[in-house]
C-alpha positions as CSV (number, residue, x, y, z in Angstrom):
1,M,42.6,113.9,43.6
2,A,41.5,116.4,40.9
3,G,38.4,118.5,40.3
4,R,37.4,121.7,38.7
5,V,35.9,125.1,39.5
6,V,32.2,125.2,38.5
7,A,31.1,128.6,39.8
8,M,32.5,131.6,41.7
9,A,31.0,134.5,43.7
10,V,32.1,137.4,45.9
11,R,30.6,139.9,48.3
12,K,31.3,143.5,47.2
13,G,30.1,145.1,50.4
14,E,29.5,143.9,54.0
15,D,25.8,143.7,53.9
16,E,25.5,142.9,50.2
17,P,24.5,139.5,48.7
18,M,26.9,137.3,46.9
19,V,27.5,138.2,43.2
20,D,28.4,135.6,40.6
21,I,31.7,136.1,38.8
22,T,33.6,134.1,36.2
23,E,37.1,135.0,37.3
24,D,39.1,137.0,39.9
25,R,42.6,137.5,41.1
26,A,43.7,135.9,44.3
27,I,46.2,138.0,46.3
28,V,48.7,136.8,48.9
29,G,47.7,137.9,52.4
30,R,44.2,138.8,51.3
31,G,42.2,136.5,49.1
32,L,40.0,137.2,46.1
33,S,40.4,140.8,45.1
34,G,36.7,141.3,44.5
35,D,35.6,140.0,47.9
36,V,35.2,142.5,50.8
37,R,35.5,139.7,53.4
38,A,38.8,138.2,52.0
39,N,41.5,138.1,54.7
40,G,44.5,135.9,55.4
41,K,43.8,132.3,56.4
42,R,40.2,132.8,55.3
43,G,41.0,134.5,52.1
44,V,39.2,132.0,49.8
45,T,36.3,129.7,50.8
46,L,35.5,126.6,48.8
47,L,32.3,124.6,48.7
48,S,31.8,121.1,47.2
49,R,29.0,120.9,44.6
50,E,28.4,117.2,45.6
51,L,28.1,117.9,49.3
52,W,25.9,120.9,48.7
53,G,23.6,118.6,46.7
54,E,23.5,116.1,49.5
55,T,22.6,118.8,52.0
56,L,19.8,120.1,49.9
57,A,18.5,116.5,49.3
58,E,18.5,115.9,53.0
59,L,16.5,119.1,53.6
60,N,14.3,118.6,50.6
61,A,15.2,122.2,49.7
62,D,16.1,124.1,46.5
63,L,18.6,126.8,47.4
64,P,21.3,128.4,45.2
65,W,24.9,127.5,46.2
66,Q,25.6,131.2,47.0
67,T,23.3,130.8,50.0
68,R,26.4,129.2,51.7
69,R,28.3,132.4,51.0
70,A,31.4,130.6,49.7
71,N,33.7,132.0,47.0
72,V,34.4,129.0,44.9
73,L,32.1,126.0,44.1
74,V,34.1,122.9,43.1
75,E,33.3,119.4,41.9
76,G,35.3,116.2,41.8
77,I,37.5,116.8,44.9
78,D,36.9,115.7,48.5
79,L,37.4,118.9,50.4
80,A,37.2,117.1,53.7
81,N,40.5,115.5,52.9
82,T,42.2,118.8,52.0
83,V,42.6,120.4,55.4
84,G,46.3,121.0,56.1
85,Q,47.2,120.6,52.4
86,T,47.9,122.9,49.5
87,L,45.6,123.1,46.6
88,R,46.2,124.4,43.1
89,V,43.2,126.2,41.9
90,G,43.8,127.6,38.4
91,D,47.1,129.6,38.7
92,V,46.7,129.9,42.5
93,E,48.1,127.9,45.4
94,L,45.9,127.8,48.5
95,R,46.8,126.4,51.9
96,I,43.7,124.9,53.3
97,W,43.5,125.8,57.0
98,G,40.1,124.3,58.1
99,E,36.4,124.0,57.9
100,T,34.2,127.0,57.2
101,R,31.9,126.5,60.0
102,P,28.2,127.2,59.4
103,C,26.7,130.1,61.4
104,A,23.1,130.8,62.6
105,L,22.5,132.9,59.5
106,M,22.2,129.6,57.6
107,D,19.0,128.9,59.5
108,E,17.6,132.3,58.5
109,F,17.9,131.2,54.9
110,H,16.4,127.8,55.5
111,Q,15.5,126.2,58.8
112,G,17.8,123.3,59.6
113,L,20.5,124.3,57.1
114,K,23.1,125.1,59.8
115,D,22.9,121.6,61.3
116,A,22.7,119.9,57.8
117,L,26.0,121.5,56.9
118,K,27.9,120.2,59.9
119,P,28.7,116.6,58.8
120,N,31.7,115.8,56.6
121,L,32.7,119.5,56.2
122,R,29.6,120.1,54.0
123,A,29.9,123.8,54.8
124,G,33.2,123.9,52.9
125,V,36.8,124.9,53.7
126,H,38.8,128.1,53.9
127,G,42.3,128.7,52.6
128,E,45.1,131.2,52.5
129,V,46.5,132.4,49.2
130,V,50.2,131.4,49.2
131,S,50.8,131.9,45.5
132,E,48.7,134.5,43.7
133,G,47.2,134.5,40.3
134,A,43.9,134.1,38.5
135,I,41.1,131.7,39.3
136,S,38.4,131.2,36.6
137,V,35.3,129.0,36.2
138,G,36.5,125.8,34.5
139,D,39.9,125.8,36.1
140,P,41.3,122.5,37.4
141,V,41.6,121.9,41.2
142,S,44.2,119.5,42.6
143,T,46.2,118.8,45.7
144,L,49.9,119.5,45.7
145,D,50.7,117.5,48.8
146,A,51.0,113.8,49.0
147,P,47.9,112.2,50.7
């Protein structure tokens, strides 16, 4: 399975909004260098463009992808099937540990968003940086493990 990075964002401060970026460095044991929340097994969060689109269609809403507060928006890869696997994202290897569960804050952005994100890991996945390097918009995304 292969895809690509279509957008990236980080949070520079705890109570600050997500900021669009085009590249960043992923650091082992931390995550994206520009993200204040990056840490260990939750160092990088990924969201599927396709599933975000399904979510918005279901809600009849028009929200930017950064509303989900993920770091990397990808397309062309089924994130639900990556849990427990290693992904190569640009120069970086990420061990995907699990679902990024939606919190009550999602309903503050749009009523019903939290529940709409629950099926099929629509809220995305989180991973740990196991091999550091650069990630940029346009980079390929692929699994390294056999399905």
